DOKOL-364974 format. One line per field, with one value per residue (C-alpha): residue in one letter; x, y negated, z. Coordinates in steps of 0.5 Angstrom, whole numbers. Layout:
% residues N
rest: (a, ...)
xx: (X, ...)
yy: (Y, ...)
zz: (Z, ...)
% end
This chain:
% residues 285
rest: (m, h, t, i, l, s, t, r, e, m, l, l, k, a, q, n, e, h, y, a, v, p, a, f, n, i, h, n, m, e, t, m, q, v, i, v, d, a, a, v, q, l, r, s, p, l, i, i, a, a, t, p, s, t, v, q, y, a, d, r, d, y, l, v, a, m, a, q, t, a, a, k, q, t, d, l, p, i, a, v, h, l, d, h, h, e, n, i, t, d, i, k, a, s, i, d, a, g, f, r, s, a, m, i, d, a, s, r, e, p, f, e, k, n, i, a, l, v, r, e, v, t, a, y, a, h, r, y, d, t, t, v, e, a, e, l, g, k, l, v, g, q, e, d, d, l, i, v, d, e, a, a, s, a, y, t, d, p, e, l, a, a, e, f, v, l, a, t, g, i, d, s, l, a, v, a, i, g, t, a, h, g, l, y, k, g, v, p, k, l, d, f, d, r, l, k, d, i, r, a, k, v, d, i, p, l, v, l, h, g, a, s, d, v, p, d, e, l, v, q, k, a, i, a, l, g, i, c, k, v, n, v, a, t, d, l, k, i, p, f, a, d, a, v, k, k, f, f, t, a, n, p, s, a, s, d, p, r, k, y, m, t, p, g, k, e, a, m, a, k, i, a, a, h, k, i, k, v, c, g, s, e, n, r, y)
xx: (0, 6, 1, -4, -11, -18, -22, -27, -24, -21, -28, -32, -27, -28, -35, -35, -31, -34, -28, -26, -21, -18, -17, -12, -12, -5, -1, 6, 11, 12, 5, 4, 11, 8, 1, 4, 10, 4, 0, 6, 8, 1, -1, -7, -10, -9, -13, -9, -14, -13, -17, -18, -13, -8, -8, -7, -1, 2, 1, -3, 2, 7, 2, 1, 8, 9, 3, 6, 13, 10, 5, 12, 15, 10, 5, -1, -7, -6, -11, -10, -17, -20, -23, -29, -28, -33, -30, -32, -26, -21, -24, -23, -16, -14, -17, -13, -7, -7, -12, -16, -21, -25, -31, -35, -39, -45, -49, -50, -54, -62, -63, -64, -58, -53, -55, -54, -47, -45, -47, -43, -37, -39, -39, -32, -29, -31, -28, -21, -23, -24, -28, -33, -36, -41, -45, -52, -54, -49, -44, -43, -36, -31, -27, -22, -26, -33, -36, -43, -46, -51, -57, -56, -54, -58, -58, -58, -65, -65, -70, -67, -60, -63, -65, -59, -55, -59, -59, -52, -48, -43, -39, -39, -44, -42, -47, -49, -51, -48, -41, -37, -31, -26, -27, -33, -36, -39, -39, -42, -49, -49, -55, -54, -61, -61, -54, -58, -63, -59, -55, -61, -63, -56, -51, -45, -40, -41, -37, -36, -33, -31, -29, -23, -25, -30, -29, -26, -32, -37, -33, -32, -40, -41, -36, -40, -47, -44, -39, -33, -29, -27, -24, -19, -16, -16, -13, -7, -6, -6, -1, 4, 3, 4, 10, 14, 12, 15, 21, 22, 20, 26, 30, 29, 35, 33, 33, 33, 27, 29, 30, 24, 19, 22, 18, 12, 12, 13, 7, 3, 5, 3, -4, -4, -3, -8, -13, -12, -13, -19, -22, -20, -16, -9, -7, -12, -7)
yy: (0, -5, -11, -14, -12, -13, -9, -6, 1, 2, 0, 5, 10, 9, 9, 15, 19, 16, 13, 5, 1, -4, -11, -14, -21, -24, -31, -31, -26, -22, -20, -19, -14, -10, -8, -7, -2, 1, 2, 5, 10, 13, 12, 8, 3, -4, -11, -17, -22, -29, -34, -42, -44, -38, -41, -48, -46, -41, -44, -40, -39, -36, -31, -29, -28, -25, -20, -19, -17, -12, -9, -8, -4, 1, 5, 4, -1, -7, -13, -20, -23, -29, -28, -33, -38, -43, -49, -47, -51, -48, -41, -43, -46, -39, -35, -39, -38, -30, -28, -22, -22, -27, -28, -34, -34, -39, -34, -41, -43, -42, -36, -39, -44, -38, -35, -41, -42, -34, -34, -40, -36, -30, -33, -36, -30, -25, -28, -27, -20, -22, -19, -22, -21, -25, -25, -24, -26, -29, -26, -28, -31, -35, -34, -40, -46, -43, -42, -38, -37, -32, -36, -37, -30, -26, -19, -17, -16, -10, -12, -19, -15, -12, -18, -22, -17, -17, -24, -26, -20, -19, -13, -12, -14, -16, -14, -17, -11, -13, -14, -21, -24, -24, -20, -18, -20, -13, -6, -8, -5, -4, -3, 3, 4, -2, 0, 6, 2, -3, 3, 6, 0, -3, 1, -4, -3, -5, -9, -9, -16, -17, -10, -12, -9, -5, 2, 7, 12, 6, 4, 11, 12, 6, 8, 15, 11, 7, 2, 2, -4, -6, -13, -13, -19, -21, -14, -15, -22, -20, -15, -19, -25, -21, -18, -24, -27, -21, -22, -29, -28, -23, -27, -35, -38, -34, -38, -33, -32, -25, -23, -25, -24, -16, -14, -17, -14, -7, -8, -10, -4, 1, -2, -3, 5, 6, 2, 6, 13, 10, 8, 15, 12, 15, 20, 17, 16)
zz: (0, 2, 2, 7, 5, 6, 11, 6, 5, 12, 15, 10, 12, 19, 18, 14, 19, 26, 29, 29, 27, 33, 31, 36, 37, 36, 38, 35, 32, 38, 39, 32, 32, 38, 35, 28, 32, 36, 29, 26, 31, 32, 24, 25, 21, 24, 23, 26, 28, 29, 32, 30, 36, 34, 26, 29, 34, 29, 22, 17, 12, 18, 20, 13, 11, 18, 16, 9, 12, 17, 11, 6, 12, 12, 8, 13, 11, 15, 14, 17, 19, 21, 28, 30, 25, 25, 20, 13, 10, 15, 13, 5, 6, 10, 4, -1, 4, 3, 9, 6, 12, 15, 20, 20, 26, 26, 31, 35, 29, 28, 24, 17, 18, 20, 13, 9, 12, 12, 4, 3, 6, 3, -4, -4, 0, -5, -11, -8, -6, 2, 6, 11, 18, 21, 28, 29, 37, 42, 47, 54, 55, 52, 45, 44, 46, 44, 51, 51, 58, 60, 60, 52, 50, 46, 43, 36, 33, 29, 24, 23, 23, 16, 14, 15, 12, 5, 5, 6, 3, 8, 9, 16, 22, 29, 34, 41, 45, 52, 51, 53, 52, 57, 64, 66, 73, 74, 70, 63, 61, 54, 50, 46, 44, 41, 37, 35, 32, 28, 26, 23, 19, 17, 13, 13, 18, 25, 30, 37, 40, 47, 48, 53, 60, 58, 60, 55, 55, 54, 48, 45, 46, 42, 36, 36, 35, 29, 31, 27, 29, 36, 38, 43, 46, 53, 55, 51, 54, 61, 61, 57, 61, 68, 65, 63, 70, 74, 70, 72, 79, 79, 74, 76, 72, 66, 59, 54, 50, 47, 55, 58, 52, 52, 58, 56, 49, 53, 57, 51, 47, 52, 52, 44, 44, 49, 45, 39, 42, 45, 38, 35, 29, 31, 25, 20, 15)
% end
């Protein structure tokens, strides 16, 4: 393969074979290296995900170049994905730069406006063989600067989901079934009956956002019921940060990034490998 791809084929394969492709949020070169190395070691397809603030922080051209380098070094399918992007101008600029997978998140908008915004992105993206993910319903918590409280959260309606997919032409649908961004205040309660209904009415790949801090067995049950892309962010950031903090506590005069970043990468690598195994994507290629 040796180039970054869209998510089309990898998600359809996952859907047909009843596993999920992990989408890991990265922030810089080090975190991208970690998840790529984990995927290569475990022979897993990989989606490298970047939120708007990550694109702003690391620069879209740098991100595409790094992902392209990673893809050249392996025969595994690797996609670089825009996660929770709301600004259509920015999405188009990232597609022009080489992103081949994009999520347009208009889930806060009324149903008809959500459809209109998503259709605009889909029309543009498909010209460049770029896949589009959209969301119907809202997730509690925070992703980048987007904050949704519990009172404003809404689960995905299965009937509207079918209408939404038909009207927009999207390639994958992020569903709200009780997960949240960030860490949970209690044990998450996922609406699996709702997921079954959505799966029965929608034939495109389904995506689970907010999978950090969700017990493995619940994630695996969601996959068994039709989820074929699982987003992970917070569960990666915390061990990385904790390991770096621990290094500085033991070495307060340290100043070499190559030394203090390494324990963070090692801690994050263990979580990435575990998530790949939870998704069932190990040894799929």
